[in-house]
C-alpha positions in Angstrom: 96.2 170.3 96.3 98.2 167.5 98.0 98.5 163.7 99.1 97.6 162.8 102.4 97.5 159.8 104.5 94.7 159.6 107.2 92.8 157.3 109.6 90.0 157.8 111.9 89.0 155.6 114.9 86.1 156.0 117.0 85.0 153.5 120.0 81.5 152.2 120.5 82.0 151.5 124.2 83.2 153.3 127.3 86.9 152.5 128.4 88.7 152.7 125.1 91.8 154.9 124.4 92.5 155.1 120.8 95.5 157.1 120.9 97.7 153.8 120.7 95.7 152.7 117.6 96.8 156.1 115.9 100.3 155.7 117.2 100.6 152.6 115.2 99.1 154.2 112.1 101.8 157.1 111.9 104.8 154.8 110.4 102.3 152.9 108.2 101.0 156.4 106.4 104.2 158.3 106.7 104.8 157.6 102.8 102.1 159.8 101.9 103.1 163.0 103.8 105.8 164.7 105.9 107.5 163.6 109.0 105.2 165.1 111.4 101.4 163.9 111.9 98.6 166.2 112.7 96.2 164.5 115.5 93.0 165.4 116.8 91.4 163.5 119.6 88.0 163.8 121.8 88.6 163.7 125.5 86.0 162.0 127.7 84.2 165.5 128.1 84.2 165.8 124.2 86.8 168.6 124.3 89.3 168.4 121.5 93.0 167.7 122.2 95.2 168.7 118.8 98.9 168.1 118.6 101.3 167.5 115.9 103.4 164.3 116.6 106.6 162.8 115.3 106.9 158.9 115.2 108.7 158.7 118.5 106.2 161.3 120.1 103.1 160.5 122.4 99.6 161.2 121.1 97.0 162.5 123.7 94.4 160.1 125.0 90.9 160.0 123.5 87.8 157.8 122.8 87.9 159.0 119.3 90.5 160.5 117.2 92.1 161.1 113.6 95.6 161.1 112.5 96.7 162.9 109.2 100.1 163.2 107.4 100.3 165.4 104.5 102.2 167.2 102.0 100.1 170.5 102.1 99.3 172.5 105.4 95.8 173.4 104.1 95.0 169.7 103.9 94.2 169.6 107.8 92.5 171.9 110.3 90.0 172.8 112.8 86.8 174.8 111.8 83.8 176.1 113.7 80.7 174.6 111.7 77.7 176.3 113.5 77.9 175.3 117.3 80.1 172.3 116.4 83.9 172.2 116.2 85.1 170.0 113.4 88.5 168.6 113.0 89.4 167.3 109.6 91.9 166.0 107.3 91.4 166.0 103.3 93.3 164.6 100.2 93.3 165.7 96.8 92.2 169.1 95.7 92.3 171.4 98.8 88.9 173.1 99.5 87.8 175.9 101.8 86.9 175.2 105.6 83.4 176.4 104.6 83.2 173.6 102.1 84.2 171.2 104.9 81.2 172.4 106.9 78.9 172.1 104.1 80.0 168.4 103.6 79.7 167.7 107.3 76.3 169.2 107.6 75.0 167.6 104.3 74.5 171.2 102.5 75.9 172.1 99.0 77.6 170.2 96.4 79.8 167.6 97.3 83.5 168.0 95.9 84.5 166.1 92.9 88.1 165.4 93.7 88.5 165.7 97.5 88.1 163.0 100.1 87.6 163.7 103.7 87.8 162.4 107.4 86.3 164.4 109.9 85.6 164.3 113.7 83.1 166.7 115.4 82.9 167.7 119.0 79.5 166.0 119.0 81.3 162.8 118.7 80.8 161.8 115.0 83.3 160.3 112.7 82.6 161.1 109.2 84.4 160.2 106.0 83.6 161.0 102.3 84.9 159.6 98.9 84.6 161.9 95.9 82.1 160.9 93.2 85.2 160.6 90.7 86.5 157.8 92.9 90.0 159.2 92.3 90.7 159.1 96.1 90.4 155.9 98.1 88.5 155.3 101.2 88.2 152.2 103.4 86.0 151.2 106.3 87.3 148.9 108.8 86.4 147.3 112.3 88.2 146.1 115.3 85.6 143.3 116.5 82.5 145.2 117.8 84.6 147.7 119.7 85.9 150.1 117.1 85.3 151.6 113.7 88.2 152.7 111.6 88.3 154.7 108.4 91.3 155.4 106.2 92.5 155.9 102.7 94.8 152.9 102.8 93.7 149.4 103.6 97.2 148.6 104.9 96.5 151.0 107.7 93.5 149.2 108.9 95.2 145.9 108.9 98.3 147.5 110.7 95.8 148.4 113.5 94.7 144.9 113.9 91.3 145.7 112.3 89.3 144.0 109.6 88.5 145.7 106.2 84.7 145.7 106.0 84.0 147.9 103.1 85.8 149.7 100.1 83.6 152.8 100.2 81.9 153.5 96.9 82.5 156.8 95.1 79.9 159.6 96.2 79.3 157.9 99.4 79.7 159.4 103.1 80.4 157.3 106.2 79.0 158.6 109.7 79.9 156.8 112.6 79.0 157.5 116.4 78.8 155.6 119.6 75.1 154.7 118.9 75.3 154.3 115.1 77.3 153.6 111.8 75.7 154.3 108.5 77.0 154.4 104.8 74.9 156.4 102.2 75.3 157.8 98.8 75.1 161.7 98.5 76.1 162.2 95.0 74.6 160.2 92.4 76.0 159.0 89.0 79.4 157.8 90.4 82.0 157.5 87.8 84.4 155.3 89.8 87.8 156.1 88.2 90.7 154.8 89.9 94.1 156.7 89.9 96.8 155.0 88.1 99.4 156.5 90.3 97.9 154.8 93.4 98.9 151.4 91.8 102.1 152.4 90.4 103.5 154.4 93.1 101.5 156.0 96.0 99.7 153.1 97.8 101.7 150.7 100.1 102.3 147.5 98.2 100.3 145.8 101.1 97.2 147.9 100.4 94.3 147.2 98.1 92.5 149.8 96.0 88.9 148.9 95.8 89.8 145.2 96.4 92.4 145.2 93.7 95.9 144.1 95.6 98.6 146.7 94.7 101.4 144.2 95.0 99.9 142.0 92.4 99.4 145.0 90.1 103.1 146.0 90.4 104.3 142.3 89.8 102.4 142.3 86.6 103.9 145.7 85.4 107.5 144.4 86.3 106.9 141.4 84.2 105.7 143.0 81.2 108.5 145.6 81.5 111.2 142.8 81.7 109.7 140.9 78.7 110.2 144.1 76.5 113.6 144.4 77.8 114.7 140.7 77.2 114.7 141.4 73.5 117.7 143.8 73.5 119.2 144.6 76.9 121.9 142.3 78.3 122.9 142.9 82.0 124.7 141.3 84.8 122.6 142.4 87.8 119.3 143.9 88.4 118.7 146.5 91.2 115.8 148.6 92.4 115.4 152.2 93.2 114.8 152.6 96.8 112.2 152.2 98.1 109.3 151.8 95.8 111.4 150.5 92.8 112.5 147.4 94.7 109.6 145.3 94.2 109.6 146.1 90.5 113.5 145.2 90.4 113.0 141.8 92.1 110.2 140.9 89.8 111.9 142.1 86.6 115.0 140.2 87.6 112.9 137.0 88.0 111.7 137.3 84.5 114.8 138.2 82.8 116.4 135.4 85.0 119.1 137.7 86.4 120.5 138.0 89.8 118.9 140.9 92.0 121.2 142.8 94.3 119.8 144.9 97.1 122.8 147.3 96.1 121.3 150.7 96.7 120.5 151.5 100.4 118.1 153.9 101.7 119.4 155.7 104.8 116.3 157.7 105.3 112.8 156.7 104.1 111.3 159.7 102.6 109.7 159.9 99.3 111.7 162.4 97.1 108.7 162.7 94.6 106.5 164.2 97.3 108.9 167.0 98.1 108.1 170.4 96.6 111.6 172.3 97.4 114.2 171.4 95.0 117.0 171.4 97.5 114.9 169.3 100.0 114.1 166.8 96.9 118.0 166.6 96.0 119.0 166.0 99.7 116.3 163.4 100.0 117.6 161.7 96.9 121.1 161.8 98.3 120.0 160.1 101.4 118.6 157.1 99.7 121.3 156.4 97.1 124.2 154.6 99.3 125.8 152.0 96.7 127.1 148.6 97.8 130.3 148.8 95.7 131.0 145.1 96.0 127.7 144.1 94.2 128.3 146.8 91.5 131.7 147.3 90.6 132.6 146.0 86.8 129.2 144.9 86.2 126.4 145.9 83.7 123.5 147.1 85.9 119.9 147.5 85.2 118.3 150.0 87.5 114.4 149.7 87.8 112.2 152.5 89.3 108.5 152.8 89.5 108.3 156.1 87.5 110.2 159.1 86.2 109.3 162.7 86.8 112.0 165.4 86.6 115.0 162.6 86.4 116.7 164.2 89.4 116.5 160.6 91.4 117.7 158.5 88.3 120.5 161.0 87.3 121.8 160.9 91.0 121.6 157.1 91.0 123.5 156.7 87.8 126.1 159.0 88.7 126.5 157.1 92.1 126.5 153.6 90.3 128.9 154.6 87.7 131.4 157.0 89.7 131.1 155.8 93.2 130.5 152.1 92.7 132.3 151.7 89.4 129.5 150.1 87.3 130.5 149.2 83.6 127.1 150.1 82.2 124.0 151.7 83.7 120.7 150.8 82.0 117.3 152.3 83.4 113.9 150.7 83.2 110.9 152.7 84.2 107.8 150.5 85.3 105.2 153.3 84.1 104.6 154.9 80.8 106.0 158.3 80.4 104.6 160.9 82.6 103.9 164.1 80.6 101.4 166.1 82.4 101.0 167.3 86.1 98.1 165.9 87.9 95.1 168.4 88.4 93.2 166.1 90.6 95.3 166.4 93.8 98.4 164.4 93.2 101.8 166.3 94.1 103.8 166.6 90.8 106.2 169.1 89.3 104.8 171.5 86.7 104.7 170.1 83.0 107.7 172.0 81.9 109.8 170.4 84.7 108.7 166.8 83.7 111.7 165.0 81.7 109.2 163.3 79.2 108.4 166.8 78.1 112.0 168.3 77.8 113.4 165.9 75.1 111.9 164.6 71.8 113.8 161.5 71.7 115.5 159.0 74.2 118.9 159.7 73.2 119.1 163.2 74.5 117.4 162.1 77.8 120.0 159.0 78.1 122.9 161.8 77.8 121.3 164.0 80.5 120.7 161.2 82.9 124.2 159.6 82.1 122.7 156.2 81.3 123.5 153.6 78.5 119.8 153.1 77.9 116.3 154.4 78.8 113.2 152.2 78.9 109.6 153.2 79.8 106.8 150.8 79.9 104.2 150.9 77.1 100.9 152.4 77.7 99.3 149.5 76.1 101.1 147.1 78.6 99.7 149.2 81.4 96.0 148.9 80.0 96.6 145.0 79.7 97.9 144.9 83.2 94.8 146.7 84.5 92.6 144.4 82.3 94.2 141.4 83.9 93.4 142.7 87.4 89.8 143.2 86.5 90.0 147.0 85.8 88.5 148.3 82.7 90.6 150.9 80.9 87.8 153.3 80.9 87.7 153.0 84.9 91.6 153.9 85.1 92.4 157.6 85.2 95.7 158.1 83.2 95.4 161.6 82.6 99.1 162.2 83.5 100.3 159.6 81.0 98.7 160.9 77.9 99.7 163.7 75.9 96.2 164.6 74.6 93.9 167.1 76.2 91.2 164.5 77.1 89.9 165.6 80.4 88.4 163.2 83.1 84.9 162.6 81.9 82.6 164.3 84.4 
């Protein structure tokens, strides 16, 4: 399984080179994968040109193409489906290339937890959103010239396109020079939305099925701060780079405390998506350079979006206390406790490495993290936020946040 960021672009008219479009998508989607993008483009004679490209690299020319950033190498590839070559990128639970062929050809059962974007040597761009709805899919356009498909609406906007449709669960999109269609291939769609897309994964300038991610995070931060105001007194609020920054700013506004941009991110890499422990720790170090003048001698509230193993928070608390001279370090997490690893395709450590499972009380967790207090958002506050956003709690997948064994209702 694995998180991916993908975009596919196809031109309806001759003369277009979509490589520059894909080039702009790379920095927009890099938060969903590693530092290298996998690209597949169709040349004018419908031959595939496939390359791995870094952010400053050149993408080959083509009239149609796709770009994929990923955390699992099995999430992208080139497969022969009969007489047709198919380049593809998937997000969620990894499926075999033969399953990709079945989906592209309209045969077999559609995957329940896997989204796909594919480009065929016949010049067809194909995308699928799973029946569960857990993976996102957005259809966009650049005037009447280009069709665009991505799992982040912000990628469509960054390419100068316009979002035309949030694709419904169980639907497949097919685009060629002569036609564009959207059809349902799996009935009885459940349409659950992954809560981690709102909390952490999606860019704040994206929308998930029309629900603005930024507004959702603002509301979470406000509810978190209202609970903290009753008992935590601090001098300054800071956010954990970089996904905790918005939560920190909005929590500070609610608490009426100054926000300081006092932890600097040297390198923009999401440590939570790193599988190797050494890579995870090095990534944490690179995003924790404190501004000592803003911290020394002050009581600090550190706000982050979520807490998995606690490595990032422990490193941050040590940096704030020992390197920057903070008087106190209080930690607030803008999500409920994550108690189970996601089985539906989001990269997470196994259950026995999750900090929320390791300690039966907050006091022990505080000692390990070297913080003066530790607060998680209440699960009821999360549901209330979703309700304000127009998302029924039954349409929100919170499997990772609940200790019971309730599975996603399929």
